[in-house]
Every structure is written in structure tokens, then in C-alpha cells.
N, C-alpha and C positions, 0 to 999 in steps of 0.2 A: 089751832091757835095761831100758828105762823101764817096759814093761808088767809086768815081774816085781815092781815096787815097788807096784803097785796092790793094795791089800789085799783087795778084793772080786772080783778076777779078771775073768772075762769079762763079768759083769753090769755092772760099772763101766765097762769098756771100751766096751760097747755104748752106754751112756748118753753117753759122751764122743764116740763116733763120730756118734751122732745129733745131738748139739749142734753138732759140726763141719759136719754136712750142712745143718742149718738156717742156720748162720752162712754157709755157702757160698752159699746162695740169697739171703740178705740182701745179702751182699757183691756178688753179681752184679747185683742191682737197683740198688744204689748206684753201682756202676761204670757201668752203662748210663746212668743219669741224668747223672753227671759227664761221661761220654764224649760224650753228645749236646750238652751245654752247651759243652764245650771245643771240639768240632768246629765248632759254629756260630760261636762267638767267634773261633776260629782262622781260619775262612774270611773272616769280616768284616775282621779285621786284615790278612789276606793281600791281599784286594781293595784295601784302602786303600794298602798298600805298592806294589802293582802300578800303581795309578793315580798314585801319587806318582812312581814311576820313569818313567812315560810323560811326566808333566809336566816332570820334571827333564831328561829327554833332549830333549824338544821345545825347552825354553828354551835349553839348551846349544847345540843345533844351529842353531836358527833365530832366536833372540832376541838372545842375548848376542854372537853373531858380527856382528850388525848394529848393536846399540846397547850401548855399554859400560855395565857396571853402575854405577849411581850410588852414591856414597859420601858421607860427611859432608863431605869436602873439596870435592866437585863439586856438592853440593846447592845449587840456586839459592835465593835469598831469596824469601820469600813475595811474591806479587803485591800483596797488601794486608796488610801487617804489622799485627798487632793485639795487644792485651793478653790474657794468659791467666790464668786463676784456677786455683789448685791447692787441692783439698780434701783435708784430712788428718784423719780421725777418730782421736781419741786418748782412750782410756779406760784409765787406769792404765798410762801409758807414760812415766813419769818417768825410767826408766833408759835410754831410747833417743831420746826426742823432741828433746832438746837437740842431740845429735850429728847427728841427721838434719836438723834445720832449718839448723844451721850448715853442713853439707855442701851443702845446696841453695843457700844464699846464696853460698857460696864458689865453687861451680861455675857459678852463673848471675849473675855480678856485674853484668852490663849488660843482662840479659834483662828484658823488659817483662812481669813476672809478679807476682801477688799471692798470698800463701799464707794460706789460711783454715784455722785449726786448731780443730777442735771438741773441747771439753772438758766435764767435768761438775762441778757445784758440790761434790760429795763426793770430789773428787780434787784436793786443794789442791796436792799435789806437782807434778803435771803443769801445773796452772795457773800456778804460780810460775815454772817454767822457761820456759814459752811467753811469759809476760808480760815476763820479763827480756829475752828475745831481741827481742820486739816493740818494746821501748823503744829498743833499739839499732838496729833496722832497720825502717823504716816499711812494708816490703813484707810483713811478718808481721802478721796480725790475729788476735787471740785472740777466740774465740767460746765463751761459756759457755752451755750448754743450760739451759733453765728448770727442769729436773727432774734428780734424781740418777741416776747410772749404776750399772751399765751397762745400757743398753737394747740394741737391735740397731745394727749398723753403719749400716744403712739409715736408722734414725731420726736418728743423729748427722749423717749427710750431708744429710738433709732440712733440718736447722737451719742448715747452711752455705749452702744455696741462698738463703734470704731475706737472710742476712748479705751475700752477694755482690750481691743486688739493691739493698740499701741503699747499698752502696759505689758501685754504678753511679750511683745517684741523687745521691749526695753529690759524686762526682767529675765527673759529666756525661759520662762515656764508657762505652761498652758493651764488655764482654769478648767476645773472639772465640771462645774455647773454654774448656772446663773439664777439668782434669787430675785424676786420682785417684792417690793414693799412700798407702801405710800408713806408720805411724810408724817402722818398722824398715827402710825401703827405702833403698838406696844408688842415687841417681839418676845419670844420665849427663849430662855437660856439653853434649852436642849435642842432647838430646831436645827442648828448647824450640824450637830452630830447625827441627827435623824436624816437630814438631807444627804449628808456625805455617804451614809450607808444605803439609803433607798434609791439614790440616783444611779447607783450601779446596776439596778434591776429595771428601772423605769425611765422613760424619756421625760416625763413630767410627774411631779409629786405635789399634791395640794394638801395643805393642812386646813383644819376647820377655822372659820372666822367667827368670833364671838363678840357681838356688839357689847360695849360697856353700857350699863344702865345709868342714865342721867337723871338726877333728882329734879333738874330744871325742865325736863321735857319727858314726862312719864308716858305721854300718849303718842306724840309724833316720833320722837326718837325711840320710844319703847316698842313701837310696832316693828322696827327692824329686828329687835331681839327675838320677837315671836317668829318672824319670817326666817331668820338665819338659824334659829334653834331647830326648826323643822327641815329646812333645806340642807343644812350641814350635819344633821343627825340621821335623816332618812333618805332624802332625794339623791344626794351625791353618793352615798353608800350603795343605794340600789343601782344607780347607773353603772358603777364599777362592777357590781355583782352580776348584772345581766350582760356585761360585755360591751356597753355603750361607752362613748367618749366621756371623760370627765373634763368639763370646761374649767379653765383656770379662773379663779376669783380675782386675779390681778395682784393679790397680796398673799403672803404666807405660802408661796409656791416656788418650786425650783425646777429648772429645765436642764436637761443634759446639754452640755455645750455643743457637742457634735451635732445633735439634732437641730439646734438653733442655727448652727452654721449652714446646714443643708437648706433650711428654710430661707435664710438670708441670701444664699446663693441663687435659689430659685426666684427670689423677688428682686434681683438686681442689686443686692447689697443691703436691702432694707429688711430689718428683722420683723417689724410690725408694719401693717398697712396704715399709713398716716391718714387715710380717708375713713378710718373706722373709729367709731365712738366706743366700741367695746372690743378693743384689740386683745384684751386678756381672755375674754370668752372665746373669741375666734381661734386663738392660737392653740388652745387645747383640742379643738375639733380638727384643726389642720394637722396636728401631730398624729392624731388617730387615723386620719385619712391617708397619711403617708405610711401607715403600718406601725407606728410607734405605740408604746404602751404608756397609758396614763393611770395614775393611782390616786385615791383619796385615802389618806392615812389618819386614823384616829388612835392616839396612843397616850397613856397616862405617864406622867413623870414619876420620879421616886417618891414624891409627896402625895401622889394620888390625884394630882390636878391634870387637866387636859393640856397637852402640848398644842397650842393654838395661837392665833393672832388676835389681839384685842384692840378695839378702837372705839372712839365715840362717833356715832353717826349723826346726820343733820338733826338739829333740835328745833329749827324753825320751819314753818310750812313752806315758805318760798324755796329754801334750800332742798327740802325733801322733794318738792315738785320738780326742781331742776334735775336732781339725781335720778328720780324715777323716770322722767321724760327721756333722759339720756339712755337709760337701760332699755326703755321701750323702743326707741329709735334704733339703737344698735342691735338688739336681739330680735325683736318682733317685726320691725318694719324694714329697715335697711338690711338686717341680717337675712331676711327672706330673699332679697335681691342678690346679696353678695354670696351667700353660702348654698342656696338652693336646698334640694332634698336628696342628699346622697347617702349611700351606705345601706346597711341592712334594715330590716323591718324595725328592730328594736332601736336602731339609731334614729330612724325617722320618727318613731314614736316619741323619743326624747326631744327631738327638735320641735315636734308639734306641741309637746308639753311646754317647752320654753316660749314658743311664739304665740301661744293662745292668750297670753296676758293682755295684748292689745284688744282682742275681741272680748275677753273677759271683762274688761273695764266697761265696754259698751253694754254688755249683758247685765252687769251689776247696776248700771245706771237705769236700764230698762226695768230691772227688778224692783228698784226702789220707787220708780215712777208708778209701776203697777201696784205696788203695795199702798202707796199714798192714794192712788186712784180708787183702789178697792175700799179704803176707808171712807172716802167721799161718797162712794156709791152706797155704802152701808147707812150713812147719814141720810142720803136721799131716799133710800127705801124705808127708813124709819119714819120719814115725813110723808111717805106715800107719793113721792115725786119720781123715783127711779124704778125701772122695771126689774123684776126678779129674773136673774139669769143663772140658774143653777149649773154647775159644771157638768159636762158629759161624763159618763163612766170612765172613759179613757183618760180624760183630763184629771178626774178625781184620783185615779191610780197614780198618774204622773206626779200630781201634787204631793201625795203621801210619800212616794219614793224619794222625791226631791227633799222633802222635809227631813226624812231620816238620814239621807246622805249629808245634808247640811248640819244636822245634829252630830253626826259622826265626825265631820270635818272640824267642827268647833271643839269637840272632845279631844281630837288628835292635836289640834293647835294648843289646847290647854296642857295636854300631856307633855308635849315636847318642851314647851316653855317651862313647865314645872320641873322637868328632868334637868334642865340646865340652870334655871334661876330660882327655883323654889316654888312652893305652892301659892304664895301670895301673888307672884308675877303670873303664875299659871291661871289664877282666877281672874286677874285683870286682862289676860290675853283674850278672853271671850268678848267682852265689850270693846276691847281695843281693835278687834277685827273690823268693826264699823269704821273706825278711824282709818285703818289701812285701806278699806274699800273706797272711802271718800277721797283719799290721797290718790289712789289709782285712777279714779274717775276724772279727777281734775288734771292729773298728769297726762292722760291720753290726749286731751285736747291740745296741750302744749307739745306733746310728742308729734302729733299729726302735723301741726303747724311747722315745727322744726324740720320734720322730714321733707315736706314739700318745699320749704325754703332751701333746704340742702340740695334738693333735686334741681331747683331753678338757678341758684347762684353758684352752686358747687363749692361753697365755703363751709368747712368743718370747724366748729368753734369749741374750745375747751371752756365750758361754763363752770366756773369754780363754785364750790361750796365752802363755807367757813368751817375751819377745823380748830380744835383745841386738844392739848395733850393732857392726860390725867395726872393727878398726883399719885404717888406710889400707893397711898392708902385706898385709892379708888379702884385699883386693879383687882378684879375678882377672880377667884379660882373657879374652875369648872371641872366636874368629874363625870365619870360613867359614859364613855363613848359607846356608840352603837356596836 
């Protein structure tokens, strides 16, 4: 029926058939590339899942049966209690910094902690809010950088380090550890006691990060909930279990002061590398390379909720792309150049797992193109215009394995999201994976452009995302750590 409408008859049909034949060859090659990448990535994730299950079963059978799991209620006091310093970089954060600081002070009324807030001279709104709170509570110290912002987060943190040293000299006491939080974080009341205890055993302690669910952005902001539910319930737990470095998330983490002093001394007085976009990720690896101990701690408080850091993540596509592009540049692209491939086999495996995200975005794009191309070929074959190209036996086996690995991955994603946020969010997590993939595909283009611009002009920019602080009623409890 459709052929009868072609004005040039058979000649035109032959041209269309030839175009479909060429298209089929291209589609086949794209599918092979995507299939190889998806198969390797799927096996990588599956191995991590199996190792986690083995670790989980071992602890359930042989550890927790003999030693009850510690909670915030049973956590003993530190052997040598000491003061902690909290570093908060704040560039253009006037809409959240006030609520964040007041929440910290309210939740830690008797804790021995000093809050150092880094601001910029061209951000008077943020300075004004921090200064007003500092006048009310001496635990807050305003630090104004000597140059306008925004620079990198690492640069801001580097100026908080000497401010802390000056405070030590003035007060005559030495801080025990240094915490990191962002201006939009919701802190937990028990984290100071936990850090004070755990930093005596480890050089870095990381708590879970739990994104808050935003009713205004169920899909864009919601995909962060899915990713962090899995990463901070499975991946970081497994990294510590196999003896690999635990990277810092940049929030909800504490460092031993002596370890940071050693790093700063080796870097000429700079605590963080100002040329890094992911200084938090890198410092955890640096501590491990120095022989330090890093830990990821999941613990329930007396009410049965998880001791963690909560915050809203980007709700708009533009902000999500900016953030994902920064992560891709810092970890997958520039991180490859800066950190190389050091350490044991398990350490290199984890670095490969971190850095595969850039290639994964390209593979996902190829996969979606192959899927759409296959649909067009089916239409062409139905009309008798496209050639039949059945898959080879090896390709058929690879397709089947990849299908089941993808089904397993979606099931795992739904499981971890359900475990943290409930079954409704777990069900949404499956279609929300498509949103996450699209964001990653769009972000890799921006990341590659930013990376090459960074190589050519040498300028590192702090590209801000918009933040807002939750109402107390929006703060959600989370239970059952891994």
C-alpha cells in the first residue's frame, strides 16, 4: 500500500532499500559497541553485589550474633574528648546559611565545636547573615577570603585552615578533628559524639548522605535519592570491607587533625588542591595512600533513625547538569590525570568503577541510539524495505546476558531506594533510571567541554547550583543501615 504512493516506483524503492541496508550495518555496529560496554559494566556491578551479599551474610551469621550492633544510644564516650572544627564554604549562600547555622547550634547546644564559615568580600548578603549569628554565638567564626568569589570550593576551604590555626594559637588548645559540611546540609544531633569517638581510630570518617525528597522535582532531584541510596548503602560499605579507600563525600565527614596537618605540610600549606573540582573525593584517596585509615560508618540513633547528613539536591535540569558535569570532570576525566592508577588491585578496581561513568554515558547514548534504530529497522522490515539481519549465536547469548544483568540492576536500584525511602519511591526508581541516564548523557557533553577548556585556559571555576534549606517537617528519618 505504501509502495504504491512512491512516484518513481521500483527505482525509488531500491534506493530506500539500499539506505535501510546501510542503516542496518551502522545500527549493528553501534549495538555491538553498546552491548560490549553494558556487558562489562553489568558484570562489574554484579560482582560488587555478590561481594556485598557475602559480606552481609557473614556479618549477620558470625558478627552480630556475638556482638550487638552499636547505636547512638550505646555509643561510648571518646577516650580522649576534644574540640572539633567545622569548615563550611559559603559562596552566594544567603538563602540557606542562616537556617543551616542555627540548626547546627540548636542540635549541638553543648558540643565542643567551632564553626568556621568561609565567605567572599563580593558576597555581602552571606557575610551579613553569618556575622549576625556570630555575634549571638561565639562558636561561629566568620572568615572573609582576601579575594572575590567565587573560586573553587577547595580554595575556600584552604583559607579556613589558617583561620583554625590562628584560633588554636589564640585559645591555646588544639582541635581534635575537622568536619566538612555544605551550607545547605541538615546535620544530625549525634554526629559530633560519633565523630569524637571514631576519629580516635580512623583518619577519616564518612557518614551516609541521604538526599531529601522534593515534591517539586520527583524525577530530576529524585534520581539523586536512588543513586545515593545505593552508593551509601552498598558501594561505600563494600569499599571499606575489601580494604579500598573510602572517598570523602565532602559533607558529613570528619578528618583527624594531625593527618590533615601532614597533608597541608606536604602541599606547601594548602590543605586541598585549589585546582581540583572534587577535592573531597581526592583527599580520602590521599589519606589512604599515606597509610591512613578511612571508614564509612552507618549507625542508628536512639530513635532508630540513621545518623546521616540530609540535604536537597538540584531540582532543575540545568543545575543537575552542572553538578554532574563537575563530578565527571573531577573524578572521571581530570581525576585520571591527577591521581593515576596507584595502589592494590582492589584499589584500582574501585578507581576504575569511579571513572567508568564518563564512558558509561557514551555507552548509554549508543545503547539508546541502537534501540531506536532497531525500532526503525523493524518498521522497515515490516514494509519489506529493510533486510533481515538475525543476530549471531554469540551476539544472541550476549544480548540475553545483558538483558538479565540490566534486570538485576534495576531490581537492585528499586531495592535500595525502597529500603531507604519506602516502596512507592522504590517503584518510581525503575522508570527514574531513564531520567538519570539522560542527565548523565547530557552532562558528559558539558563535562568534556569544561575539561578541555580547563586544559587550555587553566581556569578552575566554582559553578554554583541553587540551594534551599528544608522546613523541619520535611526532614525525613532513615532506618536500617547495611
